[in-house]
N, C-alpha and C positions, 0 to 999 in steps of 0.2 A: 582338675581345677582345685585351687586352694579353697579351703573352708574359711568362713569368717573367723573361727577361733585361731586357725593357723595364721591368718593375716594379722590378728591382734598380737600373737606371739612374735611375729616377725617385727612388728613395730616396737614391741617391748624389747626385743633383742637388740635393735639398732640403738635405742636410747640407753640400754644397759651397757652396750659396747661403748657408747659415747662417754658414759660416766666412768667406766673402768679405764678407758683410754685416756680420759682427762687426768685421772689419778696417776696412771702410769707415766703420762707425759710429765706431770709435776715431779714425780719421783725421779724420773730420768734426768730431768733438768737439775734437780738438787744434787744428784750423784755426779753429774758432769761438772757442776760448779764446784763441788767439794774436791773432786779428784783432779780436775785440770786447773782450777783457779789458784790464785795465790792467797786466797782468804779474804775476808772482809766483804766490802761492797762489791768488788769486782767479781767475786765468786757468785754472789746472789744475782748479779746482773746477767752473767753468763748462763746461769741455770735458768733464769726467767726467760731468756731469749730462746734457749733450746726447747723449754716447755711450751712457749708460745708457738713456735714453728710446728711442733708436733700437734698441738691443739688445732691449729689452722688446717693442717692436712687431714686430721680426723674429722673435723666438722664438715670439710669439703666432701669427704668420702660419704658421710652420712647423707648430706644434702643431695648429692648426685644419685645415690641409691634410692632415696625417696622420690626424687624427680623421675628417675627412670621407671620405677615400679608403680608409682601412683599418679604423679602430676601429669606426665605425658599420656598414659592410658586414659586418665580421666578426660583430658582435652580431646583425645581421639574419640572417646565414647560419646561425649557431648556433641561433637560435630557429626558423628554417625547417626545419633538419634535425631538431630535436626534434619539431616538428609532423609531419614526414614519418614519424618513427618511430611516430606514432599513427595516421596515415592517409595513404595514397598520394594521396588527393584534396586534401590540404592544398596551399595556394598555395606556389609556388616561383618567384618572379619573378627570373630570372637577371640581368636588367638592373639590379636593385637592388644587385647585388654586383660591378658593373663594375670598381670599383677594385681588386678582388682578383685580377684577371687570370685565369690558367688554373685557379686554385683553385675558382672558381665553376663553370667548365665540368666539372672533375673531380667536383665535388660533385653536379652534375646527372646526370652519367653514373652515379655511384654510386646516386643516388636512383632512377633508372630501373631499374637492376639490382635494387635492393631491392624496387621495386614489382612487377617481373616475378616475382621469387622468391616474394614474398608471395602473389601471385595463384595461382601454381602450387601453393604449399603449401596455400592455402585450398581449392582445388579438390580436392587429394588428400585432405585431412582430411575435407572434406565428403562425398566419395565413401565413405571408410572408415567414417564415423560415422553415415551416414544411417539404417542399420538400427537402431543403438543409440538414436538419437533417436526413431525411430518407436516402438520398444518402450517408451521412457521416456514418450512421449506417451500411449500406450495405458495404461500403468500409472497415469499421472497422472489420466487420465479415469476409470479404475476407482476410484481412491482418492477422487476428487472426488465420485463418485456413490454412495458408500457411504451406507446409510440412517441412519448415526449419525455424530456428529462425531469427528474424529481430530485430536489436537493432540500434537505432539512438542515436548517442552521440554528444555532443558539442565538440568544439575544445579543451576544458579543460577536456574532457573524462568523462563528467557527462551524465547520461542516460536521454534522452528526450522522448524516445518511445521504447516500446518492445511489441512483440506479444506473443501469447500463447505458441508457441514452444520455444521461447527464455526464457520464464518463466520456462519451464520444464528443459531446458538445463543448465540454470544458477542457478537454485535453489539448492544451496549447504548449506553453513552454515546458510544463510537466503535468503528468496525470494528476487528477484530483486525489486528495488523501483526507482521511478522517482527522479532525482537529486542525486542519489547515484553514486559514481564513478564506472566505469566498472572494475576498478582495485580491487574492493572489491570482485570480482567473478573469475577473470582470471588473469594470470600473466601479468605484465605490459610491460615487455621488448619487446615481439613480436609486440604488438600494437603500442608502441611508435616508433619502428623501421619502421614498415610499414607506419605509418602516416608521418614520416619524409621523407621516400622515395617518397611518393606521392606528398608531398609539393615540393621536390627538382626537380622531373621530371614532368614538366608540360604536357608532352605528354602521360604520364602513367595515365590511367583513373581508373584502379583498380589493386589490388594485392591480392594474396593468402597468407595465413599464417596459422600456426599451433599454437593452444593455449592449455593451460592446466588449468583446473579448480583448484582453490586454495585449496578447502576443501578435495576433494578425488582424485585429480590428474587425473580426467577423461580427455582424449584427445578430442579436438574439432578441426574441420577444419573450417576456416573462410575465408571470402572474404571481403575486405574493399574497399569502394568507397567514395570519397570526395563529399560533398554537398556544392557547392558554392552558397551563397546567394547574391542577388543584393544589396550589401552594399558597401559603399565607402571604408571601411577598412575590408576586408575579410581575415585578416592575418592568423587566425586560424579557418578555416572552419570546419563545422560539418562533420560527416562521418557516413556512414551506414555499419554495420557489418551484414553479413549473416552467420549463424552458422549451422553446422551439426555435429552429433556425428562422431568421427573418429574411424574407425574399420579396422582391418586387413591391415594396411599399412606397417607392418614390412616385411623386406626381409626375406624369409624363407630359411634358410641354410640347407644343406643336412643332416648331422648327427644329429645336435641339433633338427632340425624340426622333423626328423623321431622319435627320442626318445620322444620328447614332445607329438607328435601325438599318439604314441603307448600308452604312459601312460594315455593320455586323453581318448582314446577309451576304454582302459581296465577299468578305473575308472567309465566310463559311461556304461559299460556292452555291448559294441559293438564289433563285430568281427574284427580281425586284419589281416585276410588272404589276403586282397587285398591292403595292404599298398604299396606305390610305392616310390622309391627314384627318386628325380627330381632335376634339376639344380635350382639355386636361381631364384626367381621370381621377376619381376619388382614391384615397388610400385603401389598399386592400392587400391582404396576405393570403394567397391561395393555399388551401390545404392539399395534402397528397393522399391518394388512394391507390390501391392495387389495380393493375390492369384488368384483372378478372372481374372487379366490380363493374367496370364499364361493360364488359360482355354480358354479365348477368342482367344489368339494367336494360340492355338492348333486347335480350331474350324475353324479358318480362313485358316490355312496352310493345314489342312487335311479335305477337304470337304467330305460330305457323300458319294459321288460317288467313292471316292478313298479309304477311310478308315473310319471305324465307331469308333469314339472317344467319349466315355462316360465320360465326364469331371465332376467330383464331387468335391466340396470343402465344408468342414464342416463349415467354417467361412469365408464368402466372404470378410471380413475386415482383415483377417489374412495377415500380411505382410511377404514377403520372399525376399531374395536377388535377384536383377534383373538378375544376371548372371545365375540363375537357369532356366529362361525362354528359352533362346536359347539352353542351354544344354539339357533340357527335349525335346524340339522340334527335335533336331538332333538325340537324342537317339530314339525317336519314329519313325523317318524316317528310321533309321538303322534296328530297330526291324521289321518294315513292309517290307523292301526290302530284308534284308539278312536272317531273321529268320521266314519269312512268318507269322508274328504275325497278329492276327485279334482280333476283339472285345477288342480293347485297352481301358483302363481306367486309369484315373489319379486321385489320391486322395491326398489331403493335409489335414492332421489332426494334431491338437495340441497334444503334449505329456505331457507337463506341462507348467508352466508359462514362461519358458525360451527356450523350445525346441518344434519343430514341425517336422513332417515327411512327405516327398514326396514319394508316392508309385505309381509305374507304373506297371500295370498288363496287361497280355495278354494270349490268348490261342494260341497254336501252338508249334513251336520248342522251346526247352529249351535253356538256355544260361548258359555256364559254367563260373566259375570265370575268367579264362584266356581269354575267349571271351569278357567278360565285360571289362577287362583291355585293350584289343586290341581296342575295340570300343571307349573307352574313349581317347586312344592315337590318334586314327584316326579322332576323332571329332575336328574340327578346327574353331575357331572364327576369322574372319579377323580383327576386330577392337573392342577391343584390340586383338592382335594376341595371342590366348591362346588355348591350347588343353583342352579336357574335364577333363583330370587328373589334369592339372594345375588349372582349375577352382575349383575343389574339394579341392586342397591345399589352395587356397586363402580363400575359405569358411571354412577352417579348419574342414572338414568333410570327409566322405568316402561313398562308395556305395557298395552294395553286392546283390547277387541273392538269392532267396528263392523259394521253391516249395509250392504252395497253394493247397487247396482241389479242386476237380472237374477239374483237369488237367490245372489249371491256374499256371502261373509263375509270379514272382514278382521281381522288382528291388526296393530296399529301399535306401533312401538317407536322413539321419538325417539333420535337419537344425536348426540353432539358430534363434529364433524369434527376430524381430527388438527390440532393447532396448528402443526405444521411447515408446513402449506400457507400459512398467513397470512404467514409470514416469508420466503417465497422471494425471493432477491435479484433486484433489477430487471435486472441483467445478470449471469447466472450466472458464477461464478468457477471456474477449474480449481484443481488442487492448487497450493498456494503453499508454497515451501520454500527453505531454504538450510541444508544439512546441516552446513556449517562452524560454524554457531552452536551446535551440540551441544557443542562442545569449546572455545568461545570463553571466554577469561578476560579480563574487562574491566580496563582500566587503572585505577589508583587515582583518577585525575582526568583530565578531558578534555585538559588542557595537555600531559601526558606521553604521551597516547595516540597510537599509530601511526595515521596518516591512514586506512589501509586497514581498521582495526578499528572505525571509527566508523560510525554510521548517519546518513544525511543526508536532509533534506526540502528539495527544491528547490521554490520557489514563485514566483508572480507575481500581481500584482493589476492590475485595470483600474479606473479611477477616473473621477469626474465632472470632474476637473481636476487641476492640479499643485500646489495649495496647501492642504494639510490644515489649516493654522492659520487659513484663511479660509473654512472651510465645505465644502471639497471632501470627498467620501466615496468609499468603495470600492463598486463595483457588480459585481465578480466576483473570486473567489479560486480559483486553481488550484494544485495541489501534487501532487508524486509523491515516492515514497520510494526511496532508494538504500541497499541493504544488501549488504555483501560486494563492493563495486565494481560493482554492476549495478543497473539500474532494475528495480523489482518491478512488473511489468505489472499485477498484480491490485490494487495498492495506490495508487490515484490518487483525488484529490479535485478536483471541478470544481463550484463553487457560484456561481450568480447571487445577488447580494445587493441587497436593497432599500435604496438609500442614504438614504431618508427625504427626498429632495429631487429636483428635476427634473434629468435628465441633459441638459446643453447639446448642441445639435446639433453643435457643433464636436467634442465628445468622441465622440458617436455615430459621426461620420464616420470616426474613427480605429479604434475597437474594435467598432463595429456593434451595440452594446447599446442598446436603446431603452427608454423608460419603460414601455411595455407589457410587455416581457420581464421586468422586475423587479417588476412590480406585485404579484404573489403570492409573490415570493421571500422567504426569511427575512431578518430584519434583521441588522445587524452583530453584535448580541449573540449570536444563535444561530449564525450563520455563523462568527464569530470563535471561539466555544467549540468548534465542530466542528474548526476548523483547529488550535486549540491542542491538542486531544486527538490529532489526527492526527500532530502534530509532537512529541508527548511523547518526551523522552529523546533527541532527534536534534539534529544541528547544522543550523541553517537556512542555506540557500544561495539567493542571489538576485543578479540583475544590478542593481547600484545599490541594495543592500539598505536603506540608510537611508531612501530614499524610500518603499518599501513598508511598512517597519516604523513609520514615523511615523504612517501612517494607522491601523495596528493599535493602537499603543501609546496613542493618544489616547482609545481606548475600553476600555482595560484595566479600569477600574473597573466599567463596564457588563458586560463579558464575564466578569469575576470571576477572571481569570487574567492573570499577567504574562508577557509575551513576553521572557523573559530567557535564551533558548537561546543557546549560542555561535553566532556568525555568520561565514560566509565570503562575501565579495563577489567575483563573477567579474570585475568591473572592476579590482579590485586584483590579482587573479591575472594578468590580462592585462598589467598594468603591470610586475609582477615578471618575467614571461617575455619580453615583447616590448619593454620599455622604456617609460618614462613619456611619451615624446614621440610615441608611436604613437597612432592612433585606437582608442578602446576601446568603440565602440558594439557592441551585440550583433551587428548585421549585419556589421561589420568583422571581429570575432573569428571569426564563423562562416565568413566567406570565407577568412580566414587559415588556418583549420583544416580547410577542405574540407567544411563542414557546410551542407546545403541547408535553408533554411526556405521552405516553400511560401508564396507571396504571400498566399493567403487565410487562412493561419494566423498571419501576422505581426500583432502587436498584438492577438492574442487571448490570454487568460490561459493556457490550456493549450498553445497553440502556442508561446508564448514560454517557458513552463516546460519543454517538451520540448527546445527548442533550448538553453536554459541548462543543462539536465542533460547534454546531449551535450558542450557546451563544457566544463563542469565536469569530467567524467570524463577527457577528453583532457588538460586542463591539469593535473589532479592527477598524471597519469603523468609529465608534463613536469617538474612540481615535484619529484617523487621522483628523477627523473634528475639534478636539480641538487642533490640531497642534502637536500631539505626533506622529512623523513619524519614529523615529529610536528606536532601541532596548534600547539604553542607556537612552533616554528620558523617555521611558516607565518604565524602571527599577527604575529610580530616583523617579518617582511618586509612584510606588508600595511600595518603602521603607517607604514612609510617612504613610502607612497604615499597616505596618508589624504586628502590635500587634493584628490585627483582626484574624490571622490564628494561633496564638500561642495556642497550645493545643486545637484546635477547630476541630470538626468533623462534617462538614455540607455538 
């Protein structure tokens, strides 16, 4: 390694050479002018030209030497130090800074000290916060498993938190996402009206409202409560929405309800002999309970000394309307006291994905249909005040009697299974949140927005080839969301796409996607629409973004949406930070920043997306360190390197 004194001597030598060379060039010019010229002004002009050319060559050589020995290593060193500030695993090739002498060695010493300090600090913080993280994880799991949806929104109606049930209830055109507007999922008017009502009435702590999902018009029942933060200006406080599916709240009218019920029962193959005409019923939304709650209630109300109740349920997690519990208990009591029933049994069994059946069996006196009608009319619930028959109307079902073998008698009551079961997520999510979004104030436009305030969708595609204008198509799309400077683990998209054409073996060899894998996959219209919804309101981030966007934009008319989001290209970020002459492949950038890509994940859509996201987050911090803090500043710098991504697939 060169010593500082040797470096100073080298610099002195270059400038001494420059001086000597200038004098030599001048002397050579005069000699040429005298020897070759005819004398006078012509000789001086010729000599000056020769001397000038020699001086230009000399100065160029000195500049290139200084640039190669100092300017370029300094640029590489500054970029490497910025990368080290993001990760101790980032590459730090000391040999690349050879011309800087002891500066490189001192920088390496400082880097090692920083890495040691960072490791010690990380271990200390990890030890101190492990209990807090464990408690947070427990709270997250509890919130995620609540039997109703919970959504926390900012005063500008952007989602800052949602749990697993909210994900199920709001998943219509696209799954819910942090920083998305709640109005992307449900109608806006009821929420705005309820919010204004709570703001106006300071003594009103909460209010109920009815919502409609935008995609499929599913009804939801919600409760809103304001969340006042300890801030000086809490003008538009955040609020919490609790959501439940809304079922059976319509007032049932005499003739129409009777006709609809008769048709429904006939279509489902159920007897209609015990249909009853009843007055209009009040609005009511039955809650759901587990089937095991019914059997436990029966066991507690009818101890073994009074009645033998053999309670059997096929699926203890089967959910049934809560109104069935008191109805069944009162019916059992009547059977025991009025019909001398014994050896009672209760069976809850699923019929199909949407229906279950409650069967009450007994030995003893039989029950005729009119006796069943009478018992149902005599059964009365005090709160809410309903008869057994009215409960059946609310549940939109009926009951009838049958005779079973071995002298047993049955009452059968069909039930609709809770709709929440049908919508359970394929991979259950935990609580998803970023509480900073509660007080986030969006910038007037993206250009002036601070880079940390924006939401990003990092994405990648795998294709049948490299030429979208010659028939090549997308066969996989992967994307993830970054909000508040962090990847949201619960918000990822990974879709195989049917390209509508054969995938060449050469392409399969790279991304391992076969024709059989995409045979039943959605086409680009559906997959593109899903991706567009997923990326709504976000800045798109990709490595060599023009390549991926070309495949999407050629199908914009079919998809029905334009991909006009602002775009950041990690190729251009690399050029800004590491210089245009460096290699800007994803592998090279990852190596430069100390990011490891598992070989089996390279050239898979989600593997490359994860790598690009890690690269992007680190390079964004490096950009901020260079004073690039707004999107417009970053875009201006990216435009200087635009030629790098022209017709480039890296």
